[in-house]
All heavy atoms as a GROMACS GRO file, in nm:
protein
  587
    1MET      N    1  -0.574  -0.921   3.134
    1MET     CA    2  -0.516  -0.788   3.129
    1MET      C    3  -0.379  -0.790   3.063
    1MET      O    4  -0.343  -0.699   2.992
    1MET     CB    5  -0.506  -0.736   3.273
    1MET     CG    6  -0.472  -0.590   3.281
    1MET     SD    7  -0.610  -0.495   3.217
    1MET     CE    8  -0.571  -0.339   3.278
    2LYS      N    9  -0.304  -0.896   3.088
    2LYS     CA   10  -0.169  -0.904   3.032
    2LYS      C   11  -0.170  -0.911   2.878
    2LYS      O   12  -0.091  -0.842   2.815
    2LYS     CB   13  -0.098  -1.025   3.092
    2LYS     CG   14   0.050  -1.020   3.077
    2LYS     CD   15   0.112  -1.139   3.151
    2LYS     CE   16   0.254  -1.107   3.186
    2LYS     NZ   17   0.316  -1.215   3.263
    3PRO      N   18  -0.259  -0.991   2.815
    3PRO     CA   19  -0.261  -0.993   2.668
    3PRO      C   20  -0.297  -0.856   2.608
    3PRO      O   21  -0.242  -0.818   2.505
    3PRO     CB   22  -0.367  -1.097   2.634
    3PRO     CG   23  -0.375  -1.185   2.751
    3PRO     CD   24  -0.346  -1.096   2.868
    4ALA      N   25  -0.387  -0.783   2.672
    4ALA     CA   26  -0.425  -0.651   2.620
    4ALA      C   27  -0.308  -0.554   2.628
    4ALA      O   28  -0.284  -0.476   2.536
    4ALA     CB   29  -0.545  -0.596   2.698
    5ALA      N   30  -0.232  -0.560   2.737
    5ALA     CA   31  -0.116  -0.473   2.752
    5ALA      C   32  -0.010  -0.508   2.648
    5ALA      O   33   0.052  -0.418   2.589
    5ALA     CB   34  -0.059  -0.484   2.893
    6LEU      N   35   0.012  -0.636   2.624
    6LEU     CA   36   0.109  -0.677   2.522
    6LEU      C   37   0.064  -0.634   2.383
    6LEU      O   38   0.145  -0.594   2.300
    6LEU     CB   39   0.130  -0.828   2.527
    6LEU     CG   40   0.212  -0.879   2.645
    6LEU    CD1   41   0.213  -1.031   2.647
    6LEU    CD2   42   0.352  -0.825   2.640
    7PHE      N   43  -0.066  -0.643   2.357
    7PHE     CA   44  -0.120  -0.601   2.228
    7PHE      C   45  -0.097  -0.451   2.207
    7PHE      O   46  -0.050  -0.409   2.101
    7PHE     CB   47  -0.269  -0.634   2.221
    7PHE     CG   48  -0.334  -0.590   2.094
    7PHE    CD1   49  -0.308  -0.655   1.975
    7PHE    CD2   50  -0.421  -0.482   2.094
    7PHE    CE1   51  -0.369  -0.614   1.857
    7PHE    CE2   52  -0.482  -0.440   1.977
    7PHE     CZ   53  -0.456  -0.507   1.858
    8LEU      N   54  -0.128  -0.371   2.308
    8LEU     CA   55  -0.107  -0.226   2.298
    8LEU      C   56   0.041  -0.192   2.285
    8LEU      O   57   0.078  -0.102   2.209
    8LEU     CB   58  -0.168  -0.155   2.418
    8LEU     CG   59  -0.321  -0.156   2.423
    8LEU    CD1   60  -0.369  -0.092   2.552
    8LEU    CD2   61  -0.379  -0.085   2.303
    9LEU      N   62   0.126  -0.263   2.358
    9LEU     CA   63   0.270  -0.242   2.346
    9LEU      C   64   0.318  -0.276   2.205
    9LEU      O   65   0.402  -0.206   2.149
    9LEU     CB   66   0.344  -0.325   2.450
    9LEU     CG   67   0.495  -0.307   2.456
    9LEU    CD1   68   0.529  -0.163   2.497
    9LEU    CD2   69   0.556  -0.405   2.553
   10GLY      N   70   0.261  -0.380   2.147
   10GLY     CA   71   0.296  -0.418   2.010
   10GLY      C   72   0.254  -0.310   1.910
   10GLY      O   73   0.329  -0.280   1.816
   11ILE      N   74   0.138  -0.252   1.929
   11ILE     CA   75   0.092  -0.144   1.840
   11ILE      C   76   0.183  -0.023   1.852
   11ILE      O   77   0.222   0.037   1.752
   11ILE     CB   78  -0.055  -0.108   1.871
   11ILE    CG1   79  -0.146  -0.220   1.825
   11ILE    CG2   80  -0.094   0.023   1.804
   11ILE    CD1   81  -0.290  -0.201   1.862
   12VAL      N   82   0.219   0.013   1.976
   12VAL     CA   83   0.309   0.127   1.997
   12VAL      C   84   0.445   0.100   1.932
   12VAL      O   85   0.502   0.188   1.866
   12VAL     CB   86   0.325   0.157   2.148
   12VAL    CG1   87   0.438   0.255   2.173
   12VAL    CG2   88   0.194   0.209   2.205
   13PHE      N   89   0.497  -0.020   1.947
   13PHE     CA   90   0.625  -0.056   1.886
   13PHE      C   91   0.616  -0.049   1.734
   13PHE      O   92   0.707   0.003   1.668
   13PHE     CB   93   0.667  -0.196   1.931
   13PHE     CG   94   0.797  -0.240   1.874
   13PHE    CD1   95   0.916  -0.183   1.917
   13PHE    CD2   96   0.803  -0.337   1.776
   13PHE    CE1   97   1.037  -0.223   1.864
   13PHE    CE2   98   0.922  -0.378   1.722
   13PHE     CZ   99   1.041  -0.320   1.765
   14PHE      N  100   0.506  -0.098   1.676
   14PHE     CA  101   0.488  -0.093   1.532
   14PHE      C  102   0.484   0.051   1.481
   14PHE      O  103   0.548   0.085   1.382
   14PHE     CB  104   0.360  -0.167   1.492
   14PHE     CG  105   0.326  -0.155   1.347
   14PHE    CD1  106   0.398  -0.225   1.252
   14PHE    CD2  107   0.224  -0.071   1.305
   14PHE    CE1  108   0.368  -0.213   1.117
   14PHE    CE2  109   0.192  -0.058   1.172
   14PHE     CZ  110   0.265  -0.130   1.077
   15LEU      N  111   0.407   0.138   1.549
   15LEU     CA  112   0.399   0.277   1.507
   15LEU      C  113   0.533   0.348   1.520
   15LEU      O  114   0.570   0.430   1.435
   15LEU     CB  115   0.291   0.350   1.588
   15LEU     CG  116   0.148   0.306   1.560
   15LEU    CD1  117   0.052   0.377   1.654
   15LEU    CD2  118   0.110   0.331   1.416
   16LEU      N  119   0.609   0.317   1.624
   16LEU     CA  120   0.742   0.374   1.640
   16LEU      C  121   0.834   0.328   1.528
   16LEU      O  122   0.912   0.407   1.474
   16LEU     CB  123   0.800   0.334   1.776
   16LEU     CG  124   0.936   0.391   1.812
   16LEU    CD1  125   0.929   0.543   1.823
   16LEU    CD2  126   0.986   0.331   1.941
   17LEU      N  127   0.823   0.202   1.491
   17LEU     CA  128   0.904   0.149   1.381
   17LEU      C  129   0.869   0.217   1.249
   17LEU      O  130   0.958   0.254   1.171
   17LEU     CB  131   0.883  -0.002   1.372
   17LEU     CG  132   0.972  -0.078   1.275
   17LEU    CD1  133   1.116  -0.072   1.322
   17LEU    CD2  134   0.926  -0.223   1.268
   18VAL      N  135   0.740   0.237   1.223
   18VAL     CA  136   0.698   0.305   1.100
   18VAL      C  137   0.746   0.450   1.100
   18VAL      O  138   0.797   0.500   0.999
   18VAL     CB  139   0.544   0.298   1.085
   18VAL    CG1  140   0.495   0.391   0.976
   18VAL    CG2  141   0.500   0.156   1.056
   19TYR      N  142   0.734   0.517   1.214
   19TYR     CA  143   0.779   0.656   1.225
   19TYR      C  144   0.928   0.668   1.197
   19TYR      O  145   0.972   0.753   1.119
   19TYR     CB  146   0.746   0.708   1.366
   19TYR     CG  147   0.784   0.852   1.390
   19TYR    CD1  148   0.700   0.954   1.349
   19TYR    CD2  149   0.902   0.884   1.454
   19TYR    CE1  150   0.734   1.086   1.371
   19TYR    CE2  151   0.937   1.016   1.476
   19TYR     CZ  152   0.852   1.116   1.435
   19TYR     OH  153   0.885   1.246   1.456
   20CYS      N  154   1.008   0.580   1.258
   20CYS     CA  155   1.153   0.584   1.237
   20CYS      C  156   1.188   0.549   1.092
   20CYS      O  157   1.278   0.608   1.033
   20CYS     CB  158   1.223   0.489   1.332
   20CYS     SG  159   1.216   0.542   1.503
   21GLY      N  160   1.114   0.455   1.034
   21GLY     CA  161   1.138   0.419   0.895
   21GLY      C  162   1.109   0.535   0.800
   21GLY      O  163   1.185   0.560   0.706
   22LEU      N  164   1.000   0.607   0.825
   22LEU     CA  165   0.968   0.723   0.742
   22LEU      C  166   1.073   0.832   0.758
   22LEU      O  167   1.109   0.898   0.662
   22LEU     CB  168   0.830   0.778   0.778
   22LEU     CG  169   0.711   0.701   0.724
   22LEU    CD1  170   0.582   0.758   0.782
   22LEU    CD2  171   0.708   0.705   0.573
   23PHE      N  172   1.123   0.851   0.880
   23PHE     CA  173   1.225   0.952   0.904
   23PHE      C  174   1.352   0.920   0.825
   23PHE      O  175   1.408   1.005   0.757
   23PHE     CB  176   1.256   0.961   1.054
   23PHE     CG  177   1.361   1.062   1.086
   23PHE    CD1  178   1.331   1.196   1.084
   23PHE    CD2  179   1.490   1.022   1.119
   23PHE    CE1  180   1.428   1.290   1.114
   23PHE    CE2  181   1.586   1.115   1.149
   23PHE     CZ  182   1.556   1.249   1.147
   24VAL      N  183   1.396   0.795   0.831
   24VAL     CA  184   1.516   0.754   0.759
   24VAL      C  185   1.495   0.764   0.608
   24VAL      O  186   1.581   0.812   0.535
   24VAL     CB  187   1.556   0.610   0.799
   24VAL    CG1  188   1.664   0.555   0.709
   24VAL    CG2  189   1.602   0.607   0.944
   25ALA      N  190   1.378   0.723   0.560
   25ALA     CA  191   1.350   0.731   0.417
   25ALA      C  192   1.348   0.875   0.370
   25ALA      O  193   1.403   0.908   0.264
   25ALA     CB  194   1.215   0.664   0.387
   26GLU      N  195   1.288   0.964   0.449
   26GLU     CA  196   1.282   1.104   0.408
   26GLU      C  197   1.420   1.167   0.408
   26GLU      O  198   1.455   1.243   0.318
   26GLU     CB  199   1.189   1.183   0.498
   26GLU     CG  200   1.170   1.325   0.450
   26GLU     CD  201   1.073   1.403   0.535
   26GLU    OE1  202   1.059   1.373   0.654
   26GLU    OE2  203   1.012   1.495   0.480
   27LYS      N  204   1.502   1.136   0.507
   27LYS     CA  205   1.639   1.189   0.510
   27LYS      C  206   1.716   1.142   0.387
   27LYS      O  207   1.788   1.219   0.325
   27LYS     CB  208   1.711   1.144   0.637
   27LYS     CG  209   1.660   1.206   0.763
   27LYS     CD  210   1.701   1.349   0.774
   27LYS     CE  211   1.821   1.358   0.865
   27LYS     NZ  212   1.862   1.493   0.892
   28GLY      N  213   1.697   1.016   0.348
   28GLY     CA  214   1.765   0.964   0.230
   28GLY      C  215   1.718   1.031   0.103
   28GLY      O  216   1.799   1.066   0.017
   29VAL      N  217   1.587   1.053   0.091
   29VAL     CA  218   1.533   1.120  -0.028
   29VAL      C  219   1.584   1.263  -0.035
   29VAL      O  220   1.621   1.312  -0.142
   29VAL     CB  221   1.378   1.115  -0.028
   29VAL    CG1  222   1.320   1.208  -0.133
   29VAL    CG2  223   1.330   0.974  -0.049
   30LEU      N  224   1.587   1.332   0.078
   30LEU     CA  225   1.637   1.470   0.079
   30LEU      C  226   1.784   1.475   0.041
   30LEU      O  227   1.827   1.566  -0.031
   30LEU     CB  228   1.616   1.534   0.217
   30LEU     CG  229   1.473   1.570   0.252
   30LEU    CD1  230   1.464   1.617   0.397
   30LEU    CD2  231   1.419   1.676   0.160
   31GLU      N  232   1.864   1.378   0.084
   31GLU     CA  233   2.005   1.376   0.047
   31GLU      C  234   2.022   1.345  -0.101
   31GLU      O  235   2.106   1.405  -0.169
   31GLU     CB  236   2.080   1.273   0.131
   31GLU     CG  237   2.102   1.317   0.273
   31GLU     CD  238   2.179   1.214   0.353
   31GLU    OE1  239   2.240   1.124   0.293
   31GLU    OE2  240   2.176   1.225   0.477
   32LEU      N  241   1.943   1.253  -0.154
   32LEU     CA  242   1.955   1.216  -0.295
   32LEU      C  243   1.912   1.329  -0.388
   32LEU      O  244   1.971   1.349  -0.495
   32LEU     CB  245   1.872   1.092  -0.325
   32LEU     CG  246   1.927   0.961  -0.269
   32LEU    CD1  247   1.826   0.849  -0.294
   32LEU    CD2  248   2.059   0.926  -0.332
   33THR      N  249   1.809   1.403  -0.350
   33THR     CA  250   1.759   1.510  -0.436
   33THR      C  251   1.821   1.645  -0.404
   33THR      O  252   1.794   1.742  -0.472
   33THR     CB  253   1.606   1.522  -0.423
   33THR    OG1  254   1.572   1.546  -0.287
   33THR    CG2  255   1.536   1.396  -0.473
   34ALA      N  256   1.905   1.650  -0.302
   34ALA     CA  257   1.976   1.772  -0.262
   34ALA      C  258   1.880   1.886  -0.231
   34ALA      O  259   1.907   2.002  -0.262
   34ALA     CB  260   2.077   1.813  -0.369
   35LEU      N  261   1.768   1.856  -0.168
   35LEU     CA  262   1.675   1.959  -0.126
   35LEU      C  263   1.721   2.017   0.007
   35LEU      O  264   1.776   1.947   0.091
   35LEU     CB  265   1.534   1.903  -0.111
   35LEU     CG  266   1.468   1.854  -0.240
   35LEU    CD1  267   1.335   1.787  -0.209
   35LEU    CD2  268   1.445   1.970  -0.334
   36SER      N  269   1.698   2.144   0.027
   36SER     CA  270   1.745   2.209   0.149
   36SER      C  271   1.639   2.210   0.259
   36SER      O  272   1.666   2.258   0.369
   36SER     CB  273   1.786   2.353   0.118
   36SER     OG  274   1.675   2.425   0.071
   37ASP      N  275   1.519   2.162   0.231
   37ASP     CA  276   1.414   2.162   0.332
   37ASP      C  277   1.450   2.069   0.446
   37ASP      O  278   1.505   1.961   0.424
   37ASP     CB  279   1.281   2.116   0.271
   37ASP     CG  280   1.232   2.210   0.164
   37ASP    OD1  281   1.270   2.329   0.168
   37ASP    OD2  282   1.157   2.165   0.076
   38PRO      N  283   1.419   2.107   0.568
   38PRO     CA  284   1.446   2.017   0.680
   38PRO      C  285   1.352   1.898   0.677
   38PRO      O  286   1.239   1.908   0.630
   38PRO     CB  287   1.421   2.103   0.803
   38PRO     CG  288   1.328   2.208   0.756
   38PRO     CD  289   1.360   2.233   0.611
   39ALA      N  290   1.400   1.786   0.726
   39ALA     CA  291   1.316   1.666   0.730
   39ALA      C  292   1.207   1.685   0.833
   39ALA      O  293   1.231   1.728   0.943
   39ALA     CB  294   1.401   1.545   0.765
   40GLY      N  295   1.087   1.657   0.796
   40GLY     CA  296   0.974   1.669   0.887
   40GLY      C  297   0.897   1.540   0.895
   40GLY      O  298   0.788   1.537   0.948
   41ILE      N  299   0.947   1.436   0.840
   41ILE     CA  300   0.890   1.303   0.833
   41ILE      C  301   0.762   1.300   0.751
   41ILE      O  302   0.760   1.251   0.642
   41ILE     CB  303   0.870   1.240   0.971
   41ILE    CG1  304   1.005   1.230   1.040
   41ILE    CG2  305   0.808   1.103   0.961
   41ILE    CD1  306   0.995   1.195   1.183
   42LEU      N  307   0.658   1.361   0.800
   42LEU     CA  308   0.532   1.357   0.727
   42LEU      C  309   0.441   1.465   0.783
   42LEU      O  310   0.422   1.474   0.903
   42LEU     CB  311   0.467   1.219   0.746
   42LEU     CG  312   0.348   1.183   0.662
   42LEU    CD1  313   0.387   1.176   0.516
   42LEU    CD2  314   0.292   1.050   0.706
   43HIS      N  315   0.391   1.550   0.696
   43HIS     CA  316   0.299   1.656   0.737
   43HIS      C  317   0.170   1.638   0.660
   43HIS      O  318   0.171   1.616   0.540
   43HIS     CB  319   0.355   1.795   0.707
   43HIS     CG  320   0.477   1.828   0.784
   43HIS    ND1  321   0.474   1.868   0.914
   43HIS    CD2  322   0.607   1.826   0.750
   43HIS    CE1  323   0.596   1.891   0.956
   43HIS    NE2  324   0.680   1.864   0.858
   44CYS      N  325   0.057   1.648   0.727
   44CYS     CA  326  -0.073   1.640   0.664
   44CYS      C  327  -0.154   1.764   0.698
   44CYS      O  328  -0.151   1.811   0.812
   44CYS     CB  329  -0.149   1.516   0.711
   44CYS     SG  330  -0.069   1.362   0.668
   45LYS      N  331  -0.223   1.819   0.598
   45LYS     CA  332  -0.310   1.935   0.618
   45LYS      C  333  -0.441   1.910   0.547
   45LYS      O  334  -0.446   1.838   0.449
   45LYS     CB  335  -0.247   2.062   0.558
   45LYS     CG  336  -0.120   2.108   0.623
   45LYS     CD  337  -0.081   2.246   0.571
   45LYS     CE  338  -0.009   2.232   0.439
   45LYS     NZ  339   0.042   2.360   0.389
   46LEU      N  340  -0.546   1.972   0.596
   46LEU     CA  341  -0.676   1.970   0.532
   46LEU      C  342  -0.703   2.109   0.475
   46LEU      O  343  -0.703   2.207   0.548
   46LEU     CB  344  -0.785   1.938   0.633
   46LEU     CG  345  -0.843   1.799   0.626
   46LEU    CD1  346  -0.915   1.766   0.754
   46LEU    CD2  347  -0.932   1.784   0.508
   47GLU      N  348  -0.722   2.118   0.344
   47GLU     CA  349  -0.751   2.246   0.279
   47GLU      C  350  -0.851   2.224   0.167
   47GLU      O  351  -0.831   2.140   0.080
   47GLU     CB  352  -0.624   2.307   0.219
   47GLU     CG  353  -0.525   2.360   0.318
   47GLU     CD  354  -0.405   2.423   0.250
   47GLU    OE1  355  -0.401   2.427   0.125
   47GLU    OE2  356  -0.316   2.467   0.322
   48ASN      N  357  -0.957   2.302   0.167
   48ASN     CA  358  -1.055   2.303   0.057
   48ASN      C  359  -1.096   2.164   0.011
   48ASN      O  360  -1.086   2.130  -0.106
   48ASN     CB  361  -1.000   2.382  -0.062
   48ASN     CG  362  -0.970   2.525  -0.027
   48ASN    OD1  363  -1.032   2.582   0.063
   48ASN    ND2  364  -0.874   2.584  -0.094
   49ASN      N  365  -1.142   2.082   0.104
   49ASN     CA  366  -1.190   1.948   0.072
   49ASN      C  367  -1.081   1.858   0.014
   49ASN      O  368  -1.108   1.768  -0.064
   49ASN     CB  369  -1.309   1.956  -0.024
   49ASN     CG  370  -1.403   1.839  -0.008
   49ASN    OD1  371  -1.395   1.766   0.090
   49ASN    ND2  372  -1.492   1.822  -0.103
   50LYS      N  373  -0.956   1.883   0.052
   50LYS     CA  374  -0.842   1.802   0.008
   50LYS      C  375  -0.753   1.772   0.127
   50LYS      O  376  -0.742   1.851   0.219
   50LYS     CB  377  -0.758   1.876  -0.096
   50LYS     CG  378  -0.821   1.896  -0.229
   50LYS     CD  379  -0.724   1.966  -0.321
   50LYS     CE  380  -0.789   1.996  -0.454
   50LYS     NZ  381  -0.700   2.069  -0.544
   51ILE      N  382  -0.688   1.658   0.122
   51ILE     CA  383  -0.584   1.626   0.219
   51ILE      C  384  -0.451   1.655   0.149
   51ILE      O  385  -0.424   1.600   0.042
   51ILE     CB  386  -0.589   1.479   0.261
   51ILE    CG1  387  -0.718   1.448   0.334
   51ILE    CG2  388  -0.469   1.446   0.350
   51ILE    CD1  389  -0.734   1.302   0.370
   52ILE      N  390  -0.371   1.741   0.207
   52ILE     CA  391  -0.240   1.775   0.153
   52ILE      C  392  -0.136   1.701   0.236
   52ILE      O  393  -0.130   1.718   0.357
   52ILE     CB  394  -0.213   1.927   0.161
   52ILE    CG1  395  -0.329   2.007   0.101
   52ILE    CG2  396  -0.081   1.962   0.098
   52ILE    CD1  397  -0.346   1.994  -0.046
   53VAL      N  398  -0.055   1.618   0.170
   53VAL     CA  399   0.050   1.542   0.237
   53VAL      C  400   0.184   1.595   0.187
   53VAL      O  401   0.208   1.601   0.066
   53VAL     CB  402   0.038   1.391   0.207
   53VAL    CG1  403   0.151   1.314   0.272
   53VAL    CG2  404  -0.096   1.338   0.251
   54ILE      N  405   0.271   1.633   0.280
   54ILE     CA  406   0.404   1.681   0.245
   54ILE      C  407   0.504   1.578   0.296
   54ILE      O  408   0.512   1.552   0.416
   54ILE     CB  409   0.432   1.819   0.306
   54ILE    CG1  410   0.329   1.919   0.256
   54ILE    CG2  411   0.574   1.865   0.273
   54ILE    CD1  412   0.332   2.052   0.326
   55PHE      N  413   0.580   1.517   0.204
   55PHE     CA  414   0.680   1.417   0.238
   55PHE      C  415   0.806   1.446   0.158
   55PHE      O  416   0.801   1.456   0.035
   55PHE     CB  417   0.629   1.277   0.207
   55PHE     CG  418   0.729   1.168   0.238
   55PHE    CD1  419   0.753   1.132   0.369
   55PHE    CD2  420   0.797   1.105   0.138
   55PHE    CE1  421   0.844   1.034   0.398
   55PHE    CE2  422   0.889   1.007   0.166
   55PHE     CZ  423   0.912   0.970   0.297
   56ALA      N  424   0.915   1.463   0.226
   56ALA     CA  425   1.045   1.487   0.164
   56ALA      C  426   1.042   1.609   0.074
   56ALA      O  427   1.101   1.611  -0.033
   56ALA     CB  428   1.093   1.364   0.087
   57GLY      N  429   0.973   1.713   0.116
   57GLY     CA  430   0.971   1.837   0.039
   57GLY      C  431   0.876   1.837  -0.079
   57GLY      O  432   0.861   1.937  -0.147
   58LYS      N  433   0.814   1.727  -0.107
   58LYS     CA  434   0.719   1.716  -0.218
   58LYS      C  435   0.578   1.720  -0.163
   58LYS      O  436   0.550   1.668  -0.056
   58LYS     CB  437   0.739   1.585  -0.294
   58LYS     CG  438   0.877   1.564  -0.347
   58LYS     CD  439   0.890   1.618  -0.483
   58LYS     CE  440   1.028   1.578  -0.534
   58LYS     NZ  441   1.069   1.646  -0.647
   59THR      N  442   0.487   1.780  -0.237
   59THR     CA  443   0.348   1.793  -0.194
   59THR      C  444   0.260   1.701  -0.276
   59THR      O  445   0.268   1.698  -0.399
   59THR     CB  446   0.300   1.938  -0.212
   59THR    OG1  447   0.387   2.024  -0.138
   59THR    CG2  448   0.158   1.956  -0.163
   60TYR      N  449   0.178   1.624  -0.207
   60TYR     CA  450   0.081   1.535  -0.270
   60TYR      C  451  -0.056   1.571  -0.215
   60TYR      O  452  -0.071   1.603  -0.099
   60TYR     CB  453   0.112   1.388  -0.237
   60TYR     CG  454   0.253   1.347  -0.273
   60TYR    CD1  455   0.354   1.350  -0.178
   60TYR    CD2  456   0.285   1.308  -0.401
   60TYR    CE1  457   0.483   1.314  -0.210
   60TYR    CE2  458   0.414   1.271  -0.435
   60TYR     CZ  459   0.513   1.274  -0.338
   60TYR     OH  460   0.640   1.239  -0.369
   61SER      N  461  -0.159   1.565  -0.301
   61SER     CA  462  -0.293   1.598  -0.254
   61SER      C  463  -0.389   1.486  -0.290
   61SER      O  464  -0.376   1.421  -0.393
   61SER     CB  465  -0.341   1.730  -0.314
   61SER     OG  466  -0.354   1.719  -0.453
   62LEU      N  467  -0.484   1.464  -0.201
   62LEU     CA  468  -0.588   1.364  -0.220
   62LEU      C  469  -0.721   1.434  -0.206
   62LEU      O  470  -0.753   1.489  -0.101
   62LEU     CB  471  -0.574   1.253  -0.115
   62LEU     CG  472  -0.677   1.141  -0.118
   62LEU    CD1  473  -0.666   1.062  -0.248
   62LEU    CD2  474  -0.658   1.050   0.001
   63CYS      N  475  -0.799   1.434  -0.312
   63CYS     CA  476  -0.927   1.503  -0.314
   63CYS      C  477  -1.038   1.410  -0.265
   63CYS      O  478  -1.048   1.296  -0.310
   63CYS     CB  479  -0.957   1.550  -0.456
   63CYS     SG  480  -1.109   1.641  -0.471
   64PHE      N  481  -1.119   1.459  -0.172
   64PHE     CA  482  -1.229   1.379  -0.119
   64PHE      C  483  -1.333   1.347  -0.226
   64PHE      O  484  -1.393   1.241  -0.224
   64PHE     CB  485  -1.298   1.449  -0.003
   64PHE     CG  486  -1.217   1.451   0.124
   64PHE    CD1  487  -1.194   1.570   0.189
   64PHE    CD2  488  -1.165   1.335   0.177
   64PHE    CE1  489  -1.121   1.572   0.306
   64PHE    CE2  490  -1.092   1.336   0.293
   64PHE     CZ  491  -1.070   1.455   0.358
   65GLU      N  492  -1.354   1.437  -0.321
   65GLU     CA  493  -1.454   1.413  -0.425
   65GLU      C  494  -1.414   1.294  -0.511
   65GLU      O  495  -1.498   1.211  -0.546
   65GLU     CB  496  -1.470   1.538  -0.511
   65GLU     CG  497  -1.529   1.655  -0.436
   65GLU     CD  498  -1.519   1.786  -0.514
   65GLU    OE1  499  -1.466   1.786  -0.626
   65GLU    OE2  500  -1.565   1.887  -0.459
   66GLY      N  501  -1.287   1.283  -0.543
   66GLY     CA  502  -1.241   1.168  -0.621
   66GLY      C  503  -1.254   1.038  -0.545
   66GLY      O  504  -1.292   0.935  -0.601
   67VAL      N  505  -1.227   1.042  -0.416
   67VAL     CA  506  -1.241   0.922  -0.334
   67VAL      C  507  -1.388   0.882  -0.325
   67VAL      O  508  -1.422   0.764  -0.338
   67VAL     CB  509  -1.182   0.946  -0.192
   67VAL    CG1  510  -1.213   0.830  -0.101
   67VAL    CG2  511  -1.034   0.970  -0.201
   68ASN      N  512  -1.478   0.979  -0.306
   68ASN     CA  513  -1.620   0.948  -0.300
   68ASN      C  514  -1.672   0.891  -0.430
   68ASN      O  515  -1.751   0.797  -0.432
   68ASN     CB  516  -1.700   1.074  -0.263
   68ASN     CG  517  -1.687   1.111  -0.117
   68ASN    OD1  518  -1.660   1.023  -0.036
   68ASN    ND2  519  -1.706   1.238  -0.087
   69GLN      N  520  -1.626   0.946  -0.544
   69GLN     CA  521  -1.667   0.890  -0.673
   69GLN      C  522  -1.619   0.748  -0.690
   69GLN      O  523  -1.692   0.661  -0.737
   69GLN     CB  524  -1.613   0.978  -0.786
   69GLN     CG  525  -1.681   1.110  -0.799
   69GLN     CD  526  -1.615   1.198  -0.904
   69GLN    OE1  527  -1.511   1.164  -0.959
   69GLN    NE2  528  -1.674   1.314  -0.930
   70PHE      N  529  -1.496   0.721  -0.648
   70PHE     CA  530  -1.439   0.586  -0.657
   70PHE      C  531  -1.521   0.488  -0.572
   70PHE      O  532  -1.556   0.379  -0.617
   70PHE     CB  533  -1.294   0.586  -0.614
   70PHE     CG  534  -1.232   0.450  -0.608
   70PHE    CD1  535  -1.191   0.388  -0.724
   70PHE    CD2  536  -1.215   0.385  -0.486
   70PHE    CE1  537  -1.134   0.262  -0.720
   70PHE    CE2  538  -1.157   0.260  -0.481
   70PHE     CZ  539  -1.118   0.198  -0.598
   71LEU      N  540  -1.550   0.528  -0.448
   71LEU     CA  541  -1.626   0.440  -0.359
   71LEU      C  542  -1.767   0.416  -0.409
   71LEU      O  543  -1.818   0.303  -0.402
   71LEU     CB  544  -1.628   0.497  -0.218
   71LEU     CG  545  -1.495   0.500  -0.143
   71LEU    CD1  546  -1.509   0.570  -0.010
   71LEU    CD2  547  -1.441   0.359  -0.125
   72ASN      N  548  -1.832   0.520  -0.461
   72ASN     CA  549  -1.968   0.504  -0.513
   72ASN      C  550  -1.970   0.416  -0.637
   72ASN      O  551  -2.067   0.343  -0.660
   72ASN     CB  552  -2.029   0.640  -0.544
   72ASN     CG  553  -2.064   0.717  -0.419
   72ASN    OD1  554  -2.085   0.659  -0.314
   72ASN    ND2  555  -2.065   0.850  -0.430
   73GLU      N  556  -1.865   0.422  -0.716
   73GLU     CA  557  -1.860   0.344  -0.839
   73GLU      C  558  -1.842   0.196  -0.810
   73GLU      O  559  -1.902   0.111  -0.876
   73GLU     CB  560  -1.744   0.394  -0.925
   73GLU     CG  561  -1.734   0.327  -1.060
   73GLU     CD  562  -1.623   0.388  -1.143
   73GLU    OE1  563  -1.601   0.510  -1.135
   73GLU    OE2  564  -1.556   0.312  -1.213
   74TYR      N  565  -1.761   0.162  -0.712
   74TYR     CA  566  -1.729   0.021  -0.686
   74TYR      C  567  -1.805  -0.041  -0.570
   74TYR      O  568  -1.803  -0.162  -0.552
   74TYR     CB  569  -1.578   0.006  -0.663
   74TYR     CG  570  -1.501   0.027  -0.791
   74TYR    CD1  571  -1.432   0.146  -0.813
   74TYR    CD2  572  -1.501  -0.070  -0.890
   74TYR    CE1  573  -1.363   0.166  -0.930
   74TYR    CE2  574  -1.432  -0.049  -1.009
   74TYR     CZ  575  -1.362   0.068  -1.028
   74TYR     OH  576  -1.294   0.087  -1.143
   75PHE      N  577  -1.869   0.040  -0.487
   75PHE     CA  578  -1.942  -0.017  -0.373
   75PHE      C  579  -2.085   0.027  -0.377
   75PHE      O  580  -2.136   0.114  -0.336
   75PHE     CB  581  -1.874   0.019  -0.241
   75PHE     CG  582  -1.736  -0.038  -0.229
   75PHE    CD1  583  -1.625   0.044  -0.241
   75PHE    CD2  584  -1.718  -0.173  -0.209
   75PHE    CE1  585  -1.498  -0.008  -0.232
   75PHE    CE2  586  -1.591  -0.225  -0.199
   75PHE     CZ  587  -1.480  -0.144  -0.210
   0.00000   0.00000   0.00000
């Protein structure tokens, strides 16, 4: 039981570290680009068969159709 608890604690610590790192990186990007949007660390939305990722005021989209074509081509 003890190794499983330590493993889960390690995962939680890692995710917290990644979250804090993204927060600091986004604050730095917002300061460098002088954007007025508040820092939100990372926002993800699903719209029209796309994943929309908003990071540091910039919008990035990942289309499922492109991912499926890539996977079908190589696997």
